[in-house]
N, CA, C and O atoms as a Tinker XYZ file with bonds, in Angstrom:
   356  protein
     1  N      1.601000    0.502000  -45.704000    73     2
     2  CA     0.986000    0.208000  -44.431000    64     1     3
     3  C     -0.324000    0.959000  -44.336000    63     2     4     5
     4  O     -0.447000    2.121000  -44.724000    81     3
     5  N     -1.269000    0.260000  -43.818000    73     3     6
     6  CA    -2.600000    0.831000  -43.695000    64     5     7
     7  C     -2.805000    1.379000  -42.283000    63     6     8     9
     8  O     -2.495000    0.699000  -41.305000    81     7
     9  N     -3.320000    2.595000  -42.170000    73     7    10
    10  CA    -3.579000    3.188000  -40.874000    64     9    11
    11  C     -4.922000    2.672000  -40.356000    63    10    12    13
    12  O     -5.946000    2.746000  -41.036000    81    11
    13  N     -4.883000    2.142000  -39.117000    73    11    14
    14  CA    -6.109000    1.583000  -38.553000    64    13    15
    15  C     -6.946000    2.684000  -37.934000    63    14    16    17
    16  O     -6.408000    3.592000  -37.300000    81    15
    17  N     -8.199000    2.617000  -38.102000    73    15    18
    18  CA    -9.109000    3.563000  -37.478000    64    17    19
    19  C     -9.909000    2.865000  -36.395000    63    18    20    21
    20  O    -10.011000    1.638000  -36.392000    81    19
    21  N    -10.463000    3.614000  -35.497000    73    19    22
    22  CA   -11.278000    3.024000  -34.447000    64    21    23
    23  C    -10.466000    2.692000  -33.209000    63    22    24    25
    24  O     -9.257000    2.912000  -33.145000    81    23
    25  N    -11.172000    2.158000  -32.236000    73    23    26
    26  CA   -10.552000    1.906000  -30.950000    64    25    27
    27  C     -9.832000    0.565000  -30.913000    63    26    28    29
    28  O     -8.751000    0.465000  -30.333000    81    27
    29  N    -10.395000   -0.439000  -31.505000    73    27    30
    30  CA    -9.735000   -1.734000  -31.542000    64    29    31
    31  C     -9.940000   -2.556000  -30.281000    63    30    32    33
    32  O    -10.763000   -2.218000  -29.430000    81    31
    33  N     -9.191000   -3.624000  -30.174000    73    31    34
    34  CA    -9.315000   -4.578000  -29.077000    64    33    35
    35  C     -8.887000   -3.981000  -27.735000    63    34    36    37
    36  O     -9.442000   -4.349000  -26.699000    81    35
    37  N     -7.934000   -3.087000  -27.733000    73    35    38
    38  CA    -7.460000   -2.476000  -26.495000    64    37    39
    39  C     -8.564000   -1.731000  -25.760000    63    38    40    41
    40  O     -8.674000   -1.825000  -24.538000    81    39
    41  N     -9.374000   -0.997000  -26.495000    73    39    42
    42  CA   -10.471000   -0.249000  -25.882000    64    41    43
    43  C    -11.533000   -1.197000  -25.330000    63    42    44    45
    44  O    -12.095000   -0.945000  -24.264000    81    43
    45  N    -11.801000   -2.254000  -26.026000    73    43    46
    46  CA   -12.787000   -3.232000  -25.550000    64    45    47
    47  C    -12.297000   -3.880000  -24.261000    63    46    48    49
    48  O    -13.068000   -4.041000  -23.315000    81    47
    49  N    -11.027000   -4.250000  -24.217000    73    47    50
    50  CA   -10.466000   -4.856000  -23.007000    64    49    51
    51  C    -10.497000   -3.874000  -21.838000    63    50    52    53
    52  O    -10.784000   -4.265000  -20.707000    81    51
    53  N    -10.207000   -2.611000  -22.102000    73    51    54
    54  CA   -10.251000   -1.598000  -21.063000    64    53    55
    55  C    -11.653000   -1.482000  -20.476000    63    54    56    57
    56  O    -11.802000   -1.390000  -19.257000    81    55
    57  N    -12.660000   -1.486000  -21.302000    73    55    58
    58  CA   -14.043000   -1.386000  -20.835000    64    57    59
    59  C    -14.425000   -2.616000  -20.024000    63    58    60    61
    60  O    -15.103000   -2.489000  -19.004000    81    59
    61  N    -14.006000   -3.800000  -20.453000    73    59    62
    62  CA   -14.318000   -5.032000  -19.729000    64    61    63
    63  C    -13.645000   -5.028000  -18.350000    63    62    64    65
    64  O    -14.271000   -5.376000  -17.349000    81    63
    65  N    -12.390000   -4.640000  -18.305000    73    63    66
    66  CA   -11.671000   -4.596000  -17.024000    64    65    67
    67  C    -12.314000   -3.580000  -16.093000    63    66    68    69
    68  O    -12.473000   -3.859000  -14.904000    81    67
    69  N    -12.684000   -2.424000  -16.591000    73    67    70
    70  CA   -13.333000   -1.417000  -15.760000    64    69    71
    71  C    -14.670000   -1.916000  -15.231000    63    70    72    73
    72  O    -15.026000   -1.631000  -14.088000    81    71
    73  N    -15.418000   -2.658000  -16.048000    73    71    74
    74  CA   -16.701000   -3.200000  -15.596000    64    73    75
    75  C    -16.494000   -4.215000  -14.472000    63    74    76    77
    76  O    -17.249000   -4.222000  -13.500000    81    75
    77  N    -15.486000   -5.063000  -14.598000    73    75    78
    78  CA   -15.202000   -6.057000  -13.558000    64    77    79
    79  C    -14.799000   -5.371000  -12.256000    63    78    80    81
    80  O    -15.259000   -5.758000  -11.182000    81    79
    81  N    -13.948000   -4.362000  -12.346000    73    79    82
    82  CA   -13.541000   -3.623000  -11.158000    64    81    83
    83  C    -14.739000   -2.943000  -10.514000    63    82    84    85
    84  O    -14.862000   -2.942000   -9.289000    81    83
    85  N    -15.609000   -2.376000  -11.306000    73    83    86
    86  CA   -16.805000   -1.720000  -10.783000    64    85    87
    87  C    -17.694000   -2.708000  -10.042000    63    86    88    89
    88  O    -18.222000   -2.377000   -8.980000    81    87
    89  N    -17.871000   -3.906000  -10.571000    73    87    90
    90  CA   -18.684000   -4.928000   -9.906000    64    89    91
    91  C    -18.054000   -5.334000   -8.581000    63    90    92    93
    92  O    -18.756000   -5.471000   -7.579000    81    91
    93  N    -16.747000   -5.525000   -8.565000    73    91    94
    94  CA   -16.071000   -5.917000   -7.326000    64    93    95
    95  C    -16.152000   -4.823000   -6.260000    63    94    96    97
    96  O    -16.373000   -5.114000   -5.085000    81    95
    97  N    -15.977000   -3.588000   -6.665000    73    95    98
    98  CA   -16.065000   -2.474000   -5.719000    64    97    99
    99  C    -17.483000   -2.347000   -5.172000    63    98   100   101
   100  O    -17.662000   -2.121000   -3.976000    81    99
   101  N    -18.486000   -2.487000   -6.024000    73    99   102
   102  CA   -19.875000   -2.389000   -5.571000    64   101   103
   103  C    -20.199000   -3.495000   -4.571000    63   102   104   105
   104  O    -20.913000   -3.260000   -3.596000    81   103
   105  N    -19.683000   -4.689000   -4.805000    73   103   106
   106  CA   -19.934000   -5.803000   -3.890000    64   105   107
   107  C    -19.285000   -5.548000   -2.531000    63   106   108   109
   108  O    -19.912000   -5.767000   -1.495000    81   107
   109  N    -18.048000   -5.093000   -2.529000    73   107   110
   110  CA   -17.380000   -4.834000   -1.248000    64   109   111
   111  C    -18.015000   -3.642000   -0.540000    63   110   112   113
   112  O    -18.076000   -3.616000    0.689000    81   111
   113  N    -18.482000   -2.666000   -1.290000    73   111   114
   114  CA   -19.127000   -1.497000   -0.704000    64   113   115
   115  C    -20.397000   -1.905000    0.037000    63   114   116   117
   116  O    -20.683000   -1.385000    1.115000    81   115
   117  N    -21.157000   -2.834000   -0.539000    73   115   118
   118  CA   -22.367000   -3.315000    0.115000    64   117   119
   119  C    -22.050000   -4.057000    1.404000    63   118   120   121
   120  O    -22.780000   -3.924000    2.385000    81   119
   121  N    -20.978000   -4.832000    1.418000    73   119   122
   122  CA   -20.603000   -5.587000    2.607000    64   121   123
   123  C    -20.181000   -4.656000    3.743000    63   122   124   125
   124  O    -20.468000   -4.926000    4.909000    81   123
   125  N    -19.506000   -3.572000    3.407000    73   123   126
   126  CA   -19.013000   -2.634000    4.418000    64   125   127
   127  C    -20.102000   -1.658000    4.846000    63   126   128   129
   128  O    -20.006000   -1.069000    5.922000    81   127
   129  N    -21.117000   -1.476000    4.041000    73   127   130
   130  CA   -22.160000   -0.491000    4.312000    64   129   131
   131  C    -22.849000   -0.671000    5.641000    63   130   132   133
   132  O    -23.083000    0.310000    6.347000    81   131
   133  N    -23.186000   -1.912000    6.010000    73   131   134
   134  CA   -23.884000   -2.152000    7.273000    64   133   135
   135  C    -23.001000   -1.774000    8.457000    63   134   136   137
   136  O    -23.488000   -1.205000    9.434000    81   135
   137  N    -21.724000   -2.080000    8.381000    73   135   138
   138  CA   -20.811000   -1.716000    9.458000    64   137   139
   139  C    -20.658000   -0.203000    9.563000    63   138   140   141
   140  O    -20.584000    0.339000   10.666000    81   139
   141  N    -20.611000    0.472000    8.433000    73   139   142
   142  CA   -20.470000    1.928000    8.443000    64   141   143
   143  C    -21.681000    2.583000    9.083000    63   142   144   145
   144  O    -21.540000    3.566000    9.809000    81   143
   145  N    -22.863000    2.053000    8.825000    73   143   146
   146  CA   -24.073000    2.610000    9.435000    64   145   147
   147  C    -24.049000    2.387000   10.937000    63   146   148   149
   148  O    -24.448000    3.268000   11.699000    81   147
   149  N    -23.587000    1.223000   11.375000    73   147   150
   150  CA   -23.530000    0.936000   12.809000    64   149   151
   151  C    -22.536000    1.846000   13.515000    63   150   152   153
   152  O    -22.778000    2.274000   14.644000    81   151
   153  N    -21.433000    2.141000   12.866000    73   151   154
   154  CA   -20.412000    2.988000   13.486000    64   153   155
   155  C    -20.890000    4.423000   13.604000    63   154   156   157
   156  O    -20.600000    5.089000   14.597000    81   155
   157  N    -21.615000    4.908000   12.614000    73   155   158
   158  CA   -22.048000    6.299000   12.618000    64   157   159
   159  C    -23.398000    6.491000   13.292000    63   158   160   161
   160  O    -24.000000    7.558000   13.167000    81   159
   161  N    -23.884000    5.485000   14.001000    73   159   162
   162  CA   -25.164000    5.616000   14.697000    64   161   163
   163  C    -25.059000    6.713000   15.750000    63   162   164   165
   164  O    -24.000000    6.885000   16.353000    81   163
   165  N    -26.144000    7.462000   15.983000    73   163   166
   166  CA   -26.073000    8.588000   16.909000    64   165   167
   167  C    -26.014000    8.193000   18.377000    63   166   168   169
   168  O    -25.820000    9.063000   19.225000    81   167
   169  N    -26.174000    6.915000   18.712000    73   167   170
   170  CA   -26.176000    6.483000   20.100000    64   169   171
   171  C    -24.741000    6.304000   20.578000    63   170   172   173
   172  O    -24.180000    5.214000   20.475000    81   171
   173  N    -24.149000    7.373000   21.101000    73   171   174
   174  CA   -22.762000    7.326000   21.555000    64   173   175
   175  C    -22.613000    6.678000   22.920000    63   174   176   177
   176  O    -21.499000    6.337000   23.319000    81   175
   177  N    -23.703000    6.502000   23.641000    73   175   178
   178  CA   -23.584000    5.958000   24.987000    64   177   179
   179  C    -23.057000    4.532000   24.967000    63   178   180   181
   180  O    -22.472000    4.087000   25.955000    81   179
   181  N    -23.245000    3.807000   23.880000    73   179   182
   182  CA   -22.757000    2.435000   23.809000    64   181   183
   183  C    -21.396000    2.352000   23.145000    63   182   184   185
   184  O    -20.748000    1.308000   23.218000    81   183
   185  N    -20.939000    3.419000   22.499000    73   183   186
   186  CA   -19.694000    3.335000   21.754000    64   185   187
   187  C    -18.538000    4.095000   22.392000    63   186   188   189
   188  O    -17.383000    3.845000   22.048000    81   187
   189  N    -18.815000    5.011000   23.307000    73   187   190
   190  CA   -17.745000    5.803000   23.910000    64   189   191
   191  C    -17.517000    5.306000   25.331000    63   190   192   193
   192  O    -18.365000    5.479000   26.206000    81   191
   193  N    -16.374000    4.691000   25.544000    73   191   194
   194  CA   -16.030000    4.209000   26.870000    64   193   195
   195  C    -15.136000    5.246000   27.532000    63   194   196   197
   196  O    -14.146000    5.679000   26.942000    81   195
   197  N    -15.473000    5.644000   28.741000    73   195   198
   198  CA   -14.694000    6.707000   29.378000    64   197   199
   199  C    -13.464000    6.185000   30.105000    63   198   200   201
   200  O    -12.625000    6.989000   30.511000    81   199
   201  N    -13.319000    4.885000   30.288000    73   199   202
   202  CA   -12.139000    4.272000   30.915000    64   201   203
   203  C    -11.835000    4.891000   32.273000    63   202   204   205
   204  O    -10.675000    4.989000   32.675000    81   203
   205  N    -12.867000    5.300000   32.963000    73   203   206
   206  CA   -12.669000    5.821000   34.306000    64   205   207
   207  C    -12.220000    7.266000   34.380000    63   206   208   209
   208  O    -11.992000    7.770000   35.480000    81   207
   209  N    -12.084000    7.955000   33.258000    73   207   210
   210  CA   -11.621000    9.341000   33.290000    64   209   211
   211  C    -12.746000   10.345000   33.145000    63   210   212   213
   212  O    -12.528000   11.538000   33.356000    81   211
   213  N    -13.928000    9.906000   32.796000    73   211   214
   214  CA   -15.040000   10.815000   32.591000    64   213   215
   215  C    -15.079000   11.432000   31.214000    63   214   216   217
   216  O    -15.984000   12.212000   30.919000    81   215
   217  N    -14.130000   11.107000   30.368000    73   215   218
   218  CA   -14.096000   11.700000   29.028000    64   217   219
   219  C    -15.291000   11.259000   28.198000    63   218   220   221
   220  O    -15.818000   12.039000   27.406000    81   219
   221  N    -15.725000   10.014000   28.373000    73   219   222
   222  CA   -16.877000    9.523000   27.618000    64   221   223
   223  C    -18.141000   10.281000   27.958000    63   222   224   225
   224  O    -18.945000   10.583000   27.076000    81   223
   225  N    -18.323000   10.592000   29.236000    73   223   226
   226  CA   -19.505000   11.341000   29.657000    64   225   227
   227  C    -19.511000   12.734000   29.039000    63   226   228   229
   228  O    -20.561000   13.214000   28.611000    81   227
   229  N    -18.371000   13.378000   28.988000    73   227   230
   230  CA   -18.293000   14.710000   28.386000    64   229   231
   231  C    -18.602000   14.654000   26.895000    63   230   232   233
   232  O    -19.255000   15.550000   26.360000    81   231
   233  N    -18.135000   13.604000   26.223000    73   231   234
   234  CA   -18.433000   13.464000   24.800000    64   233   235
   235  C    -19.915000   13.200000   24.567000    63   234   236   237
   236  O    -20.502000   13.729000   23.623000    81   235
   237  N    -20.520000   12.384000   25.426000    73   235   238
   238  CA   -21.957000   12.109000   25.275000    64   237   239
   239  C    -22.782000   13.362000   25.504000    63   238   240   241
   240  O    -23.866000   13.495000   24.936000    81   239
   241  N    -22.296000   14.278000   26.318000    73   239   242
   242  CA   -23.021000   15.518000   26.575000    64   241   243
   243  C    -22.718000   16.589000   25.533000    63   242   244   245
   244  O    -23.227000   17.706000   25.633000    81   243
   245  N    -21.903000   16.269000   24.544000    73   243   246
   246  CA   -21.622000   17.207000   23.469000    64   245   247
   247  C    -20.408000   18.078000   23.709000    63   246   248   249
   248  O    -20.150000   18.982000   22.914000    81   247
   249  N    -19.659000   17.850000   24.758000    73   247   250
   250  CA   -18.475000   18.653000   25.041000    64   249   251
   251  C    -17.206000   17.896000   24.733000    63   250   252   253
   252  O    -17.232000   16.764000   24.251000    81   251
   253  N    -16.112000   18.534000   25.019000    73   251   254
   254  CA   -14.803000   17.906000   24.847000    64   253   255
   255  C    -14.176000   17.700000   26.217000    63   254   256   257
   256  O    -14.412000   18.490000   27.130000    81   255
   257  N    -13.380000   16.646000   26.370000    73   255   258
   258  CA   -12.739000   16.420000   27.673000    64   257   259
   259  C    -11.710000   17.502000   27.974000    63   258   260   261
   260  O    -11.129000   18.097000   27.066000    81   259
   261  N    -11.498000   17.742000   29.242000    73   259   262
   262  CA   -10.513000   18.722000   29.685000    64   261   263
   263  C     -9.129000   18.093000   29.537000    63   262   264   265
   264  O     -8.793000   17.148000   30.252000    81   263
   265  N     -8.346000   18.606000   28.629000    73   263   266
   266  CA    -7.051000   18.005000   28.329000    64   265   267
   267  C     -6.046000   18.187000   29.458000    63   266   268   269
   268  O     -5.165000   17.346000   29.637000    81   267
   269  N     -6.163000   19.265000   30.219000    73   267   270
   270  CA    -5.260000   19.455000   31.348000    64   269   271
   271  C     -5.485000   18.372000   32.400000    63   270   272   273
   272  O     -4.527000   17.822000   32.942000    81   271
   273  N     -6.741000   18.069000   32.687000    73   271   274
   274  CA    -7.059000   17.016000   33.650000    64   273   275
   275  C     -6.567000   15.672000   33.137000    63   274   276   277
   276  O     -5.992000   14.886000   33.890000    81   275
   277  N     -6.793000   15.411000   31.853000    73   275   278
   278  CA    -6.347000   14.143000   31.272000    64   277   279
   279  C     -4.823000   14.028000   31.332000    63   278   280   281
   280  O     -4.298000   12.956000   31.632000    81   279
   281  N     -4.108000   15.121000   31.049000    73   279   282
   282  CA    -2.645000   15.097000   31.102000    64   281   283
   283  C     -2.158000   14.817000   32.517000    63   282   284   285
   284  O     -1.232000   14.030000   32.714000    81   283
   285  N     -2.781000   15.463000   33.504000    73   283   286
   286  CA    -2.384000   15.248000   34.900000    64   285   287
   287  C     -2.639000   13.807000   35.321000    63   286   288   289
   288  O     -1.810000   13.199000   35.999000    81   287
   289  N     -3.787000   13.257000   34.920000    73   287   290
   290  CA    -4.090000   11.874000   35.258000    64   289   291
   291  C     -3.127000   10.915000   34.563000    63   290   292   293
   292  O     -2.728000    9.904000   35.142000    81   291
   293  N     -2.755000   11.230000   33.330000    73   291   294
   294  CA    -1.806000   10.384000   32.606000    64   293   295
   295  C     -0.433000   10.438000   33.251000    63   294   296   297
   296  O      0.230000    9.410000   33.390000    81   295
   297  N     -0.003000   11.624000   33.646000    73   295   298
   298  CA     1.293000   11.745000   34.312000    64   297   299
   299  C      1.302000   11.015000   35.651000    63   298   300   301
   300  O      2.294000   10.379000   36.005000    81   299
   301  N      0.200000   11.103000   36.397000    73   299   302
   302  CA     0.111000   10.393000   37.673000    64   301   303
   303  C      0.153000    8.886000   37.441000    63   302   304   305
   304  O      0.811000    8.159000   38.186000    81   303
   305  N     -0.539000    8.420000   36.424000    73   303   306
   306  CA    -0.530000    6.994000   36.100000    64   305   307
   307  C      0.868000    6.549000   35.670000    63   306   308   309
   308  O      1.322000    5.472000   36.055000    81   307
   309  N      1.544000    7.367000   34.881000    73   307   310
   310  CA     2.906000    7.036000   34.455000    64   309   311
   311  C      3.842000    6.948000   35.652000    63   310   312   313
   312  O      4.692000    6.061000   35.721000    81   311
   313  N      3.683000    7.860000   36.583000    73   311   314
   314  CA     4.516000    7.843000   37.778000    64   313   315
   315  C      4.248000    6.595000   38.615000    63   314   316   317
   316  O      5.178000    5.990000   39.149000    81   315
   317  N      2.964000    6.206000   38.729000    73   315   318
   318  CA     2.632000    4.983000   39.468000    64   317   319
   319  C      3.272000    3.765000   38.801000    63   318   320   321
   320  O      3.809000    2.890000   39.480000    81   319
   321  N      3.214000    3.714000   37.486000    73   319   322
   322  CA     3.830000    2.593000   36.765000    64   321   323
   323  C      5.339000    2.584000   36.937000    63   322   324   325
   324  O      5.931000    1.521000   37.120000    81   323
   325  N      5.974000    3.754000   36.883000    73   323   326
   326  CA     7.400000    3.850000   37.064000    64   325   327
   327  C      7.816000    3.373000   38.449000    63   326   328   329
   328  O      8.793000    2.638000   38.592000    81   327
   329  N      7.070000    3.792000   39.468000    73   327   330
   330  CA     7.362000    3.346000   40.836000    64   329   331
   331  C      7.166000    1.842000   40.991000    63   330   332   333
   332  O      7.949000    1.172000   41.665000    81   331
   333  N      6.121000    1.321000   40.366000    73   331   334
   334  CA     5.887000   -0.126000   40.439000    64   333   335
   335  C      6.999000   -0.895000   39.742000    63   334   336   337
   336  O      7.426000   -1.950000   40.212000    81   335
   337  N      7.457000   -0.367000   38.633000    73   335   338
   338  CA     8.551000   -1.018000   37.898000    64   337   339
   339  C      9.847000   -0.982000   38.701000    63   338   340   341
   340  O     10.588000   -1.964000   38.737000    81   339
   341  N     10.114000    0.138000   39.337000    73   339   342
   342  CA    11.332000    0.257000   40.141000    64   341   343
   343  C     11.284000   -0.647000   41.371000    63   342   344   345
   344  O     12.318000   -1.147000   41.815000    81   343
   345  N     10.098000   -0.855000   41.917000    73   343   346
   346  CA     9.996000   -1.700000   43.105000    64   345   347
   347  C     10.172000   -3.179000   42.764000    63   346   348   349
   348  O     10.510000   -3.975000   43.640000    81   347
   349  N      9.950000   -3.553000   41.516000    73   347   350
   350  CA    10.114000   -4.959000   41.134000    64   349   351
   351  C     11.551000   -5.280000   40.740000    63   350   352   353
   352  O     11.904000   -6.455000   40.633000    81   351
   353  N     12.369000   -4.295000   40.526000    73   351   354
   354  CA    13.756000   -4.547000   40.096000    64   353   355
   355  C     14.653000   -4.913000   41.230000    63   354   356
   356  O     15.843000   -5.152000   41.024000    81   355
């Protein structure tokens, strides 16, 4: 039996498959690139909705929302929903 030297057909196929994967990834990366730039735009005034809690305004000013206030508002909203649900039963 003769010992084969070199890489052979397996190495060539590996390189071809890697090239195809690289082309596909580069194409999808270009398609997603425009969306990624739009998402990371510095204009937060159009992307942060405060939903009536004022959290968006605090984020636009560079701060963080007060979690105690948010928790209290969430608990009050939950209680209102619970009462509304009980009144419909």
